[in-house]
TORLOKE-579465 format. One record per residue (C-alpha): residue number from 1; residue in three letters; x, y, z. Coordinates in steps of 0.5 Angstrom, whole numbers, plus 500, padded with zeros to 3 digits. Example, Ala and Ser with C-alpha at 12.3 -4.5 7.8 and 13.67 -1.06 7.14 Angstrom:
BEGIN
     i    aa    px    py    pz
     1   ALA   525   491   516
     2   SER   527   498   514
***
This chain:
BEGIN
     i    aa    px    py    pz
     1   MET   540   662   091
     2   PRO   535   658   087
     3   ILE   527   658   090
     4   GLU   525   652   093
     5   PHE   518   651   092
     6   GLU   514   645   091
     7   PRO   507   646   090
     8   PHE   505   639   094
     9   ARG   508   641   101
    10   ASP   505   644   107
    11   ALA   510   649   108
    12   TRP   506   654   104
    13   LYS   499   652   105
    14   ASP   497   657   111
    15   ASP   500   663   107
    16   PRO   503   662   100
    17   TYR   503   669   098
    18   PRO   510   671   100
    19   ILE   513   665   096
    20   TYR   508   666   090
    21   ARG   511   673   090
    22   ALA   518   671   090
    23   LEU   516   666   084
    24   ARG   514   672   080
    25   ASP   520   676   081
    26   GLU   525   671   081
    27   ASP   523   665   078
    28   PRO   516   666   074
    29   ILE   517   659   070
    30   HIS   519   655   076
    31   TRP   521   647   075
    32   ALA   519   643   082
    33   PRO   523   637   081
    34   ALA   520   633   087
    35   SER   513   635   084
    36   GLU   515   634   077
    37   VAL   511   640   075
    38   TRP   513   647   072
    39   CYS   510   652   076
    40   ILE   507   659   072
    41   SER   506   665   077
    42   ARG   505   671   073
    43   TYR   499   673   070
    44   GLU   501   674   063
    45   ASP   504   667   063
    46   VAL   498   664   066
    47   GLU   493   667   061
    48   PHE   497   665   055
    49   VAL   497   658   058
    50   LEU   490   658   059
    51   THR   488   661   052
    52   HIS   492   656   048
    53   PRO   489   649   049
    54   ASP   493   647   043
    55   LEU   499   648   047
    56   PHE   497   646   054
    57   SER   492   641   054
    58   SER   487   639   059
    59   ARG   488   632   058
    60   SER   493   631   064
    61   ARG   493   629   072
    62   LEU   496   632   077
    63   ASN   503   629   079
    64   GLY   504   629   087
    65   PRO   508   625   091
    66   ALA   504   618   089
    67   VAL   507   612   087
    68   SER   506   611   080
    69   ILE   503   604   078
    70   ALA   509   603   073
    71   GLU   513   602   079
    72   LEU   509   596   081
    73   GLY   511   589   079
    74   PRO   506   587   074
    75   ILE   502   582   078
    76   GLU   501   588   083
    77   ARG   499   593   078
    78   VAL   494   588   075
    79   VAL   491   587   082
    80   ALA   491   594   083
    81   ILE   487   596   077
    82   ALA   482   590   077
    83   LYS   480   592   084
    84   SER   479   599   083
    85   LEU   475   597   076
    86   TRP   471   592   080
    87   ARG   469   597   085
    88   LEU   466   601   080
    89   ARG   463   596   076
    90   VAL   466   598   069
    91   THR   471   595   064
    92   PRO   478   597   063
    93   TRP   475   600   056
    94   THR   470   604   059
    95   ALA   475   607   064
    96   MET   480   609   059
    97   ASN   475   612   054
    98   SER   470   616   059
    99   ARG   470   623   058
   100   LEU   471   628   064
   101   LEU   469   635   062
   102   ILE   475   638   066
   103   GLN   480   634   062
   104   GLU   478   635   055
   105   ASP   479   639   050
   106   GLY   477   642   043
   107   GLU   470   639   040
   108   VAL   470   634   046
   109   HIS   470   639   051
   110   HIS   465   643   047
   111   GLY   460   638   047
   112   LEU   460   636   054
   113   ARG   460   643   056
   114   THR   454   644   051
   115   ILE   450   639   055
   116   VAL   451   641   062
   117   ASN   450   648   060
   118   ARG   443   647   059
   119   GLY   442   647   066
   120   PHE   446   653   068
   121   THR   442   658   063
   122   PRO   442   665   066
   123   ARG   434   664   067
   124   ARG   435   658   071
   125   ILE   440   661   075
   126   ARG   436   667   077
   127   GLY   430   662   079
   128   TRP   434   660   085
   129   GLU   435   667   088
   130   ALA   429   666   092
   131   ARG   431   659   095
   132   ILE   438   661   097
   133   GLU   435   667   101
   134   SER   430   662   104
   135   LEU   436   658   106
   136   VAL   440   664   108
   137   GLU   435   666   113
   138   ASP   434   659   116
   139   CYS   441   658   117
   140   LEU   442   665   121
   141   GLU   435   664   125
   142   ARG   439   657   127
   143   ILE   445   661   129
   144   SER   442   666   133
   145   ARG   440   661   138
   146   GLN   447   659   139
   147   GLU   452   662   144
   148   SER   457   661   138
   149   PHE   457   658   132
   150   ASP   462   655   126
   151   LEU   461   659   120
   152   ILE   463   654   115
   153   GLN   459   648   118
   154   ASP   453   652   120
   155   LEU   452   657   114
   156   ALA   458   656   108
   157   ILE   456   649   107
   158   PRO   449   648   108
   159   ILE   447   653   103
   160   PRO   451   651   097
   161   VAL   451   643   098
   162   THR   443   644   099
   163   VAL   442   648   092
   164   ILE   447   643   088
   165   ALA   443   637   091
   166   GLU   436   640   089
   167   MET   439   642   082
   168   LEU   441   635   081
   169   GLY   435   632   083
   170   VAL   437   628   089
   171   GLU   435   628   097
   172   ALA   438   634   100
   173   GLU   437   631   107
   174   HIS   443   627   105
   175   MET   448   633   106
   176   HIS   453   631   111
   177   ARG   454   624   106
   178   PHE   455   629   100
   179   LYS   460   633   104
   180   ARG   464   627   106
   181   TRP   464   625   099
   182   SER   467   631   097
   183   ASP   472   632   103
   184   GLU   475   625   102
   185   LEU   475   626   094
   186   ILE   479   633   095
   187   ARG   484   630   100
   188   MET   485   624   096
   189   SER   486   628   090
   190   SER   490   634   092
   191   GLY   491   633   100
   192   SER   495   628   104
   193   GLY   491   623   101
   194   MET   496   624   095
   195   ALA   501   620   098
   196   GLU   496   614   099
   197   GLN   495   613   092
   198   ARG   498   608   087
   199   ASP   496   611   081
   200   VAL   489   609   082
   201   SER   486   612   088
   202   ASP   482   608   093
   203   LEU   476   609   090
   204   GLY   471   607   096
   205   VAL   468   614   096
   206   ILE   467   613   088
   207   GLY   464   606   089
   208   GLU   459   609   094
   209   MET   457   615   090
   210   ARG   456   610   084
   211   GLU   451   606   088
   212   TYR   447   612   090
   213   LEU   447   615   083
   214   MET   445   609   079
   215   PRO   438   608   081
   216   ILE   437   615   080
   217   VAL   440   615   073
   218   ARG   436   609   071
   219   ALA   429   613   074
   220   ARG   431   619   070
   221   ARG   432   615   063
   222   GLU   425   612   064
   223   GLU   422   619   067
   224   PRO   426   625   066
   225   LYS   424   631   071
   226   ASP   426   638   071
   227   ASP   433   637   074
   228   LEU   441   637   072
   229   ILE   441   629   072
   230   SER   435   629   067
   231   THR   439   634   063
   232   ILE   445   630   063
   233   VAL   442   624   061
   234   ALA   437   626   056
   235   ALA   441   626   049
   236   GLU   439   632   044
   237   PRO   440   632   037
   238   GLY   448   632   035
   239   ASP   449   630   042
   240   GLN   454   624   044
   241   PRO   450   620   049
   242   LEU   453   619   056
   243   SER   455   613   059
   244   ASP   453   611   066
   245   HIS   460   612   068
   246   GLU   461   619   064
   247   VAL   454   621   068
   248   LEU   457   619   075
   249   LEU   464   623   073
   250   PHE   459   629   071
   251   PHE   455   628   078
   252   VAL   462   628   082
   253   LEU   464   634   078
   254   LEU   458   638   080
   255   LEU   457   636   087
   256   VAL   464   637   089
   257   ALA   465   644   085
   258   GLY   458   646   086
   259   ASN   459   646   094
   260   GLU   467   647   095
   261   THR   467   654   091
   262   THR   462   657   095
   263   THR   463   654   101
   264   ASN   471   657   101
   265   LEU   469   663   098
   266   LEU   464   665   104
   267   GLY   469   663   109
   268   ASN   475   666   106
   269   CYS   471   673   105
   270   VAL   469   673   112
   271   ASP   476   671   115
   272   ALA   478   677   110
   273   LEU   473   682   113
   274   LEU   475   680   120
   275   GLU   482   681   119
   276   ASN   481   688   115
   277   PRO   476   692   120
   278   ASP   476   698   115
   279   ALA   474   694   109
   280   LEU   468   691   114
   281   LYS   466   698   116
   282   ARG   466   700   108
   283   VAL   461   694   106
   284   VAL   457   695   112
   285   ASP   456   702   111
   286   ASP   455   701   103
   287   PRO   452   694   102
   288   ARG   452   696   095
   289   LEU   459   694   095
   290   ILE   458   687   097
   291   PRO   458   684   089
   292   GLY   465   687   089
   293   LEU   467   684   096
   294   VAL   465   677   092
   295   GLU   470   679   086
   296   GLU   475   682   091
   297   THR   475   675   095
   298   LEU   476   671   089
   299   ARG   482   675   087
   300   TRP   485   676   094
   301   ASP   484   669   097
   302   ASN   482   665   091
   303   PRO   479   658   093
   304   VAL   482   655   087
   305   GLN   489   656   088
   306   TYR   492   653   081
   307   LEU   490   649   075
   308   ASN   494   643   071
   309   ARG   496   643   064
   310   VAL   500   638   060
   311   THR   504   641   054
   312   THR   503   638   047
   313   LYS   509   640   044
   314   GLU   516   644   046
   315   VAL   514   651   048
   316   GLU   518   657   050
   317   ILE   516   662   055
   318   ARG   520   667   058
   319   GLY   526   664   055
   320   VAL   525   657   058
   321   ARG   524   651   054
   322   ILE   518   646   057
   323   PRO   519   640   053
   324   GLN   513   636   050
   325   ASP   508   632   055
   326   GLU   511   636   061
   327   GLN   506   638   067
   328   VAL   505   645   068
   329   LEU   501   648   074
   330   VAL   498   655   073
   331   ILE   498   658   079
   332   LEU   491   662   079
   333   ALA   492   665   086
   334   SER   499   668   084
   335   ALA   496   671   078
   336   ASN   491   674   082
   337   ARG   496   678   086
   338   ASP   501   680   080
   339   GLU   503   687   081
   340   ARG   504   687   074
   341   HIS   496   687   073
   342   PHE   493   689   079
   343   ASP   495   696   083
   344   ASP   497   694   090
   345   PRO   495   687   090
   346   ASP   496   685   097
   347   ARG   491   690   100
   348   PHE   484   687   101
   349   ASP   479   693   098
   350   PRO   472   691   096
   351   ALA   471   697   092
   352   ARG   477   695   088
   353   GLU   475   696   080
   354   ILE   478   689   078
   355   ARG   480   687   071
   356   ASN   479   680   069
   357   HIS   481   676   076
   358   MET   482   669   075
   359   GLY   478   667   081
   360   PHE   474   662   076
   361   GLY   479   660   071
   362   PHE   480   663   064
   363   GLY   479   661   057
   364   HIS   475   655   055
   365   HIS   475   652   062
   366   PHE   472   658   065
   367   CYS   468   655   071
   368   LEU   461   654   069
   369   GLY   458   655   076
   370   ALA   461   662   077
   371   SER   454   665   076
   372   LEU   451   660   081
   373   ALA   457   661   086
   374   ARG   456   669   086
   375   LEU   449   669   087
   376   GLU   450   664   093
   377   ALA   455   668   096
   378   VAL   452   675   095
   379   GLY   445   672   098
   380   ALA   449   670   104
   381   LEU   453   676   105
   382   LYS   447   681   104
   383   LYS   444   678   111
   384   LEU   451   676   114
   385   VAL   455   683   113
   386   PRO   451   687   118
   387   ALA   452   682   124
   388   LEU   459   681   123
   389   PRO   461   688   127
   390   SER   458   685   133
   391   LEU   462   678   132
   392   GLU   469   676   134
   393   ARG   473   669   133
   394   VAL   473   664   138
   395   THR   480   662   137
   396   PRO   485   666   133
   397   GLU   488   660   130
   398   ARG   486   658   123
   399   GLU   484   651   121
   400   PHE   485   650   113
   401   LEU   483   644   109
   402   ASP   487   638   107
   403   SER   488   640   100
   404   TYR   494   644   096
   405   LEU   489   645   091
   406   ILE   483   648   095
   407   ARG   484   654   099
   408   GLY   479   655   105
   409   ARG   478   654   112
   410   SER   475   648   115
   411   ARG   473   652   121
   412   LEU   471   659   123
   413   GLU   468   659   130
   414   LEU   465   666   132
   415   ARG   461   669   138
   416   THR   458   675   140
   417   ALA   464   680   141
   418   GLY   465   683   148
***
């Protein structure tokens, strides 16, 4: 019987790993008709897609159950586009020609990545270690005064949101506003909000972000500071300067990616340790395993479940022909559980020697903030892990984020055991 798998359905969200195994074993190049995407599930094939941008372009957009703007009447279509662009204060030409790092290939991608990499040098990232330690201690001190606490809201969110805000050079005290923007963008782009779109989404959140950001951008153009926004707007020889709209797109990307990865990495890691007491005991007994614990969490329960590409020509994989201009979904979380690449992949083992997991992607689009996420996660877990044996869940139920792309816990309430 053919496997019925649609990536934009709630049926697999709580535990997608059994269906991923079935795909790898029985239908590794799976056509999902309702989602109109080809789903690639084996490690070797995912690696092939991500290392051949000439065949699988990043210039694509997820096809969910949204209504295409092409299905609207001509008058409604014009009105929908005009409303969205008006709210962003951009012309149609600007919107069509703006560059976004994660949706570019080749030299355009290289040029954009070169700009933002200046803010993510190893020296700059190492310089945040003391600040991260201080933030962790502040969070744990507040938690210690509470009978119970939510690990996500009280620790996993404040640390990365504060760090990325301070890196960007914006007011970290607006943390709750930043998180609301991030959550809504994820919901609209990869969760239940996908069904509400008409090709151009409800851009109210983007409009809010633009109104907040543009005065800061103008100030940094006139008087640069030692922050990421100044780095992004400052053109150096050989750069193609960014428009205001492109700076906004960079801000959106960095704000969302800069907090969601670490937040969900920490939540998924603690949840895994609570479910695997033997693994928790090993890490408590030997804190040197904590960096490996982070890598194993990225492999075992990856915060980013998949990436999207589009074929530039007809491609054949495992005897299956995928036509040109087709959407391809590479399931990173399935590749990370592929028994053809990892021994006993469903076992959570902080001492595992991992060979090239795909927790941060692969190839040219490897996550540029990977080193920062690792630093934040290791810093938090060094302080948190010793306390975990004395904690228990307030409720056994798990609450997951409203997203098919991002896997993480929306709440993880804990209290002193006993």
